[in-house]
N, C-alpha and C positions, 0 to 999 in steps of 0.2 A: 205384716203391718207396717208402712213407713210413716214417718212424721216429715212434714216439710215446714221450713220455718221463712215467714216472710221478711223480707227486708225492704225498707227499714221496718223497725217495731219498736215498742216502749217509748221511753223519756225522750223528750224533745229539748230543744234549748231553752225554752220558757220554762218549762217543768224544772230542769236542772237547776235554774237560777233562783227559781222560787224557793227550792228545797234548801239550795245553799246559802240563801238570805236568812231563813228561820235557824238553820244550824249555826251560822257564824254570829248571829245576833246572841243567841243562847251562849255560844263559847265565849263572846267577849262582855256581855252583861250579866249572864246566868238567868236563872229562872226565877220567876215566870217570864215568860215573852208571850204575849196575846197576840192572837192572830184572827183577824175578822174573815169568818168564814173559813170552810176546808181550804187549806192552802192550794191544793190540788184535788180533784175528784177521785181520789184512791184510797180506800180503807185502810190498807197496808202501810203507805206511806204516812197517815194521819196518825195512826197507831203508833208507829216508830217515833215521830216528832212528839207526841204526847208523853211517852215515855221519857223524854229527853228534858221535858219540861216546858213545852209549848200548850197552852190555852186556849182553845178555840171556842169563839163566842160569835153570835150571829149579830150582836146590837153593841155600839160603843158604850152603852150605858152599863155593859157589864165589865168593862175596863176601868181599873181603879184611877183615880187622879194621879198624875205623873209617871204613870206607866208608859211602857212600849208597846206598840201595836203595830202589826205588818199585814198590809192590805194583800188580800190573795190574789193569784195570779190570773183571774177572771176580772179583776178590776172593780172599782167602787164608782158611784155616781159622785158628780160636785157636792151635792150635801153632807156625804160622808166624810169627804175631805174637809170641809168648812166646819164640821161638828170637832172633827179632831184637833183642828188648828184651834178653835174657841176655846177647848177642854185643855189646851197646852198639853197634849198628847206626843210624845217623840214618835214619829211615824217612819218606817223602811216601807218603801213600796214594791210589792213584789208583781205588780200587774206585768203581764207579758208584754215586753215592747211591740208585739204585732198587734195586741188589744189597743194599746196607748194611741196606735197609728189610726185605729179606727176611731177613738175618742177626738183626735184632732182634726179628722176628716168632719165628723158631726158639728163642731164647734165652727169650722171654715164654713160649712154649707150655711149653717145658721147666719152666721155673719153676713154671709151674700144675701140674705133674705130668702132663702130656700126653705121649704118644708123638706124633713127628711124622711125616707122610707126604711126602717130598720128590718132585714130580712133576718128571722131568728126564731129562737123557741121560747114561747111565754114563759116566764118563771125562773129562766136559767139565770145565775149570776152575772155572766157576761153581758147578756142582754139588758139587764137591770141596770148594770152601771154604764153602758153605752147609752142607752136611753136617757140616763140621769145626766148626761153632759149637756142636755137643754133642757130649759123651763117648760116650753111647748113647743108645736110644731113638728113633732116625729112622732111617726105611726109604726106599729108594729105589722108585719106582714109574715105568716107562716106557711103560705100557700098561693098557688095559683089561684084559687077561688078568692082568697082575701084580696088580692089584687084587683079583681073584678068589683069588689064591694067598696076599693079604698075611695075615701073623700078627702081632697085636700084643697088648701085655699085658692093657689093657684097652680094649675097643670104646666104652665110654663116655667114656673121656678121650684122645681123639685129635683132631689137627689136621693141616691140610696147609698146605703153601707149594708154589710153583712156580718153576722156572725162569724166568727174565725173558724169554727169546729162543724160547719155544715157538710151535708153531702154535695159534692162538687156538682154532681149530674141534677139534683133535685134544685140546687140553688140555681144553675144554669136555666132551667125550666121558669123558674119564678122571675129571674132577671129578664127573660125573653118576654113575659107576659107584661112586665113593666113597659120596656121599651115599645111593645107594640099599643099599650093604652096611652102611655105618654112619651112620644117619639123624642122629645126633647130633655129626658131626665139625665141628669149628671151623674157621672160615674166616679168612682174612686179613682185616685191617681194610678194606683195598682190594686189588683184584686185584694180584698179582704181574707179571703179563706186562706190559711196560712201553709206554708210550703210543708209543714210537718203531716197537717191534715189531708193535704194533696198526695205527698208520697205515700202514707200509710195506705191511702183508698186505692192508689194505683197498684202498691204491692198485692192487696190483697184481689184486685181484679186480674193479675197476674196469675196469682197462686190458686184462686179458687176453682178454674176448668180443669185443675190438675188434680183436685181432691173430690172424696165423696162425703168430706165433714170438716167444716171450718171450726175452730176454737179461738174466740176472741177474749183474751184477758183483760179485765177493766171492771171498773165499778158501775152500778147501774146508775149512778147520777152523772157517768162520764158521758158527755154528748158524743166526743170523737170516737169513744168505743163502741156506743151504740149505732153510731153511722157506719162503723167497719162492719159490723154482724149485719146490717141492711144492705152493704155493697155485696157482700157474698151470697145473700139470699137472692138478690136480683140477679145474680149470676146463675142461679138454679142450684145452688149449693146449700145444704142444710148446714146451719150455723148457729150457735149458740155464744151468748156471752156468759162469762164466769168469772167470779171474782179470785179464785183460788183454784189450787188442785182439788180441793175437798169437795168443789161442787160439780166436778165431773162425774158424769152418770154412766156406769159401765156400759148399759145399755145401748147408749150411744154409739158404742164402737163395733156392735156386732155387724159383722159382713162386711167392714170397712177394709180397703185396700191403702189409702192415703189420707191421711189426717193434716190439714193445715192449720198452723199456729200462727197466731199475730198477737200483739197486744198495744192498747191504746197508749196515747203519748202521755198519760200519767200513770201508767204501769210499769213498776222496776222489772228489772230482767230476772230478778231471784224468783219471780212468781212463773216466769217460763221455764227456769231449770227445775222448779219444783213440780210442775205439770208434767216436763219430761221424764221425771223420775216416775211419776204416777203412771204415765204412758207406758213405759217400759214394763213395768209391774203387769201392766193388762195386755201384754203381748206386742207393743210397738218394738221392733228389732232393728230399727234404721233410723237416723235423723240425717235431713239433708237441708242444709241452709241455701235458699233460692238466691241467685244474684238480683241486685237492685241497687237503689242509689245510696252511697255513702254520705251521709250527712257531717258536715263540720261547722255548722252554724253556732255560734256561742254569743252571749248577750254579756255587755258587762254589769257589775254589781253596783248597787247604790252607793253614794258618797258615805263614807264612813264604815263601809262593809268590805271595801276593797282590798285592803291589806289581808294577808292571813291571818286566821283566828289564832290565838296562843293554844 
């Protein structure tokens, strides 16, 4: 049995930056450092940072006065920023710059007098943060059926943005439905689905036809990891999302010749290494990395954290 490794997989530039922000803040200021929401959606990463002194909270009410708080990579609503400022909290913003770009698009469209359609998943923190950039005039759409039901103030004054971690193919269908119903809908200057989401989905599309099983490493709350599993399944390959090697079920491997492995953008490579070790115990005798895009994107750190921590 052979294991194939998708390329690229695992951490993206936005996740690297967010984790680096927490670690540098801890090194410079000491524990505790408060983080609003999980810094990224990965249990391993969160547990590691918690062990170093990060305290994860869902509300700024849980952050003591005078403390430092970090906003997660998913971004926050304007009201959260306003609350932090009003309380005098020191803020480091770990919002992925590609999410910030979407926030800017929403604000621009609202200034132009347009209603905004947000294509995304209800309840996801990125969607909550993006929709929170406007006081009104923003509508969530999750499917083509939602487009058919959409009611807006002026169909001639409409724009759309998308969550950065959606399925590229599903999003394309929803955008096509929007264009058909609202031919004048304004588009983002660049597509909102991020490079890392696109690259990882393309890598699975390349890998899945060569496999009879695909394992995606990622947490169940990770949007981009769930989309990778769905992409493999739509290619006709059995696929499972697992948080770690401990969740691998040996029965999945019975009769398999090739097992494909990828990892969501918030999953560290150490989890891939541990999974490969477990697979070798269960009969995998060869590992081959597939060709793919080599990513070199990097994002700068916020002011005050750019110098190396002591």
